[in-house]
N, C-alpha and C positions, 0 to 999 in steps of 0.2 A: 557660925559667923567667920568670915575670912579674917585671919590674924593680920594679914597685910593691910586690909581695910581698916581694922581697928588701930593698928600702929599709926597709920597715916592720919586717921581722924583725931586720935589723941594728941598728936603733935600739931595738928592744924587748928583745933578749936581755940586754944589760947591766943592765936594770932589772927583769928577770923576778921576782926574789925580792921586791922592794918592791911591784911591781905586783900580785903574787898576793894582796896584802891589799886590793886595790881592785877586785876583779872580781865582787863580789856585787851583783846588781841589786836595785833596790827590789822588783821582782816579776818572775816569769817569766810569759809568755803562750804559749799554744799557737799563736797566730796574731795578726797585726796586727788581724784582725777582732775581737779581744777589746777593742779600744779603741773608744770612741764619744765623741761630743761631750759627752753627758750625764755619762759617767763622768769624763772629763777635767775638766769643770766642777766636779764634786763633789770632785775632788782639788785644785782650785785651780790647775790647769794653764792657762797662757795661751799658752805657746809650746812647739812640738814640734820637736825636732831629729831629723832622720831620717838613718840610714844607708840606702843604696839597694840595692846588689848583695847578694843574700842575705837582705835584709829585706823589700823590696818587689817584687823581681823576681829572675830568674835572673842569673847572671854576665854583665854587659855586654849585657843584653837591651834592647830598644828601647821597652818599655812596662811599666807596672805589671802584675803577674800578674793575669789576668782574675778569679781568685777573690778578690783583694783590692781590685780597682779600685773597685767601688761604695762600699765602706766608706771607702776612702782619699779618694775624691772628696767624700764627705759631710763628712769632717774638714776638707778644704780649704775647703769652703763655709761651715763654721761661723763666724759672724761674730766670736765671742769668741776664736778661736784664730789664732795666727800660726805660720808654718812656715819652716824652713830645712833645707837638706841640708848635712851636714858630711861631706866625702868625702876619701878617700885616693887618688883616681883621678889618672891622668895627664891632661895638657892636652887631648888629643883627646877623652877621655871627659868631661871637664869641659864642653866645648862641646856634646857630645851631651846631657848632662843639662840644660843650659840650654834645649835644644829640647824635650826630653821634659817638663820641668817649667817652662814659661815664666813661671808666676806665683810660683814659689818661688825665693828666693835660694839659690844654690849657693856654698859657701865652700871655698876652698883656702888653705893657709898656706905661707909660705916664710920661711926665715931669710936675711936679707940683711946686708950689712956695716953697714947703718944700723939694724938691728933687725928684728923680725918684720913681715912685710907680708902682708895678707890680701886675696885676690882674690875679689871678689863678682860673680857673674853672675846677672842677672835677665833671662831670655830672651836677646836679642841684646846687651843693655847690660852693660858691665863697669865696675867701679870698684875702687879700692884703699883699704884701711884699715890702721891700725896705724903704729908708729914708722917702719917702712921704706917706708911708702906713697909719700912724696914722691919717693924715688929710683926708684920703679916706675911712676909716672904716665906714660902715653904709651908704655909698653913692653909687650911680651908676655912671658909667662913662658917661652915657647919661644925667645925671643931676649933673654936676661937682660942687664941693664946691668952686673951685677957678677959677677965670676968666682966669688965664694963664695956665690952664690945656691943654697940647698938646700931641698928640699921639707920642710915641717913636717907630719909624719904623726901620725895617731892611733896610740897614746894620747897626747893632748895637752890639758892644761888650757887653754892659750892658744887653741887652735883652737875649743874650746867657748865660751870667753869671747868670742871674736870673733863667734860666731854669736849669742850673747845680746845683744851690742852692736848687731848688725844688726837684731835684733827688738825693741830698746828694752826689754829686761828685764835688762840687765847688773847693775842694782842689786838685783835679787831673783831670784837663780838658782833658788830653791826653786819659782818659778812655771814652771819649764821641765821638760820630760821628754825624755830621749834614748831613742830606739827603735832597737835594732840587734840583730844576730845574733852578734856576737863579744864574748867576755868581755874579752879583753886589748886591744881597740881601742875599741869603742863604750862598753862598761860602765865600763872603767877611766877613760876620758876624762870620762865623766859624774861619777864619784865624785871624781876629782881636782878638778873644777870646782864641786863641791857641788850637782850637778844630779841629780834623780831619774832613774831609768832603768827601761826595760822590755826584757828579753831575750826574743827570739823564736827559734825554731829556724831554721836556715839553709834558705832555699828552694832547691830544685833543686840540691842539693849537687854532683851529678855534672857540672853545667855549669862548675864552677870548675876551674882548673888543679890538677894533682896536688899541688904543694907547698902550695897553700892548703888543700886537703882534708886533708893530713897535719897541718897546723898546727891546723885545726879539731878534729881528733880529739885532738890533744895537749892543747889547752886544755880540752876537755871532761873529760879524765882529771884534769888538774890541778885543775879546779873541784871535782870529786867528792872528790878527796883532801883538799882544803882545807875544803869546805863541805858535803859529802854530796850526794846526788842532788838535782837541781833539782825544785822543787815548784810546778808551774804553778798560778797563782791568778788570779782575775779582778781587774781594776784597781779 
């Protein structure tokens, strides 16, 4: 069983009832290809926060899905858009994402004894932000300086706010859009932070571990019970 999945689930379960009110996206899309620089400009979007596994690629794949890569690269090249990846991954995958997306900051969060610390990777370079950053400077998350260091997982308002800060839009969250495939992690995080969101179907669902596939089915049922069937619409 994936330790990342279990950590996320353990933190999510006590909040399930409250989070069920935060899982309605701004819109559903059939695919990430439904986004374009022009549409995002019309929406007033300046920053895009990305989930990766299941949104842009199969589970722990090494590149963006070929069917999505041209459109995604167009979005990366759009001069008016900034991008960040908000991930629940483990440290090894964090390093991989830095190599796969060298121009896009990848953000992980941790709870430390001094407060939240956010680890930002741009290609090979890393930095720390947040109240707990000073305690983490010069250390690696794999070799924590504090015994009470814990991952800060989506759903998390603070993790999204840290990404907004990295992209210099913290003062205008409505200028950001979160794109993800999970209601209770990606969409809930966006709603908790006052950010708009786009929900896409999970790519290559069979590539995910069985517990993740079960949770995906469960959240789809819960969404239908709460909000009815999703209605895909253009941005």
